[in-house]
N, C-alpha and C positions, 0 to 999 in steps of 0.2 A: 447556454451554446459551447462545444468543445471548441479548444482551440486549434489554430488551422497552419500554426508557425512558431518557429522556436523562440521567436521573443514572448508572444502570446501563451506557451505553455510556460514558459522559464517565469512570466508574473504570476500567471493563474498556482501556481507550483508553490511557490514564495506566501502569496496572501492565503491560500489557505490552511498551508502548514502553522504560517504565524497564527492566524484561529486560530487552531486548535493548542496549539503554544499555549497562547494567553489563555484558555480554557482551562487547561491540565498544570498550568504553576503551580496555583494554588492548591491541588487537592491532595490530600494529607493521603499518608500507604494506607490506614486504617478503611478512609472511604474510598479508596482507588479497589482494592482487592475485598471488598463489600458485594457477595453474589446477587443479580437480580436475573430470577428466570435461568440460572447457572452459567450466567455469563457475568463479571466484572470489568468497571472503564479499564484497568490492567491489562485484560486480556484483548479487551478493543485493541489498544495502544500496542501490544505486543504485535498481534494476527497484522495490523497496517503493516511494520514493519516487515514483517516474514514475507508478505506479499509483492511490498518494493523486490526482495531479495529475488523472488520466484519469478518477476518481472526481467529482473538482471541477469539470470538466468537464463531464461528462453532465449534475448536477443542472443545472449553470449553462444549457446546454442546452436541457433538459427542461421549465427554467420559464420559457425564452425562446420555447419554443414553435418550437424548430429540432430538425431531425433529431438523434436522439441514435445517436450510429454506437457500437456495440457489438462487439466492443474498441475498436476505433477503424475510423474510414475507410478503409476498404478490405478490412476484416476482420472473417472471422464468428469467432464464439466455438469452431469447431471447430477455425481455424486461428492460436492461440495460440502454440502450441508455434514456430510462426514468426514471431508479432510477436514474442515473447520474445527467438529468436536475432537476429532484425533490432536489437531493444532494447540486447542485449547489443554488438553491434560498434556501432554511434550512439556507446552509454555505453564504448566501450574504451580510450580518452584522457583520461576525468575521473580525477584523484587520488583515489586512499582520502578525502582532507582534503572533498574537493568532495560525494564521496557522502555522507558522515556532516554534512556542513554540511544537501545537499538531503534527507535525514531528518530530519532536526530541522528545517527548514522545514515541510515536508509536513506532521508532529506539528502543528506550531502553529498552519497552515493546515487542517490538521481539528479540531483541537480548537476554533477560534476559530468553524467552521463549523457543530460540534453546539453547544456553546454561544449560537449566533443563532439558532437556531430552538426553538421549543416542542416537548415529548413530540407533540404533536399531530398538526405538521408532519414530525415525525421517524418518527414510529410508525401514526400515521392514516388509511394507506392506500398506492395504491403511488407508486412516484418515476414525475413523469412524464417518459413518454419513452422508461420504460426495458421498453414492452409485457412487462411481466412481474407478478406478485405483490409483489415485492420492495419494503417503501419506504425509505424514504431510510435512515434508523437503520440500517436491515439492509445495505444497500451500504455506507456508513459503517465497519460492523463490519468487515466485509469486503476495505477497502482499508487499513483502517486497522490494527484489532485483530489480525484472524486471520493478516493479512501480518508483525507484526511477531512471532506467536507460530511462524508454521512460518518466519522466517529464524532465528529464535533455536533453531528443534530444528536445519533444515539446522547452522546454525554446530559445535551441539553435535556432531552425528554428524561434523563435519570435525576436529573436535578429537580426536576417538575413535579417527579411522586415523589422525593424525599421530603 
């Protein structure tokens, strides 16, 4: 069930991030960069960090009255697979340590963002520029805790096949 207030959002954000961090902490770089069907654990972690930054950019652009490009300029939602594939190519050369650092930084930025807003700002109405009914809090949950949860699930499934 999605969070409906700031306190719950902060709690789920922390809970899902800590689960993911605990899971990835012992993974050596060699295992993290090993590809399975074209994707590595490192790719998944770097992807999650990137999408936090995307969300924060969407929010900032909406607040500034700028056009908000979902998911990114030049892409439509039905092109997310292509966007993610191109993102993996762009992130190919980053190390496991850099991917983890990017995730840590993304979590800190997302947490600071959530803490900076009131319940009303997070859940009082649709996010500006989003052109849908999702609140900033719901978007934040999708970019952070939901992505942390899906990364945890993906990594656990990879361990089952090893």
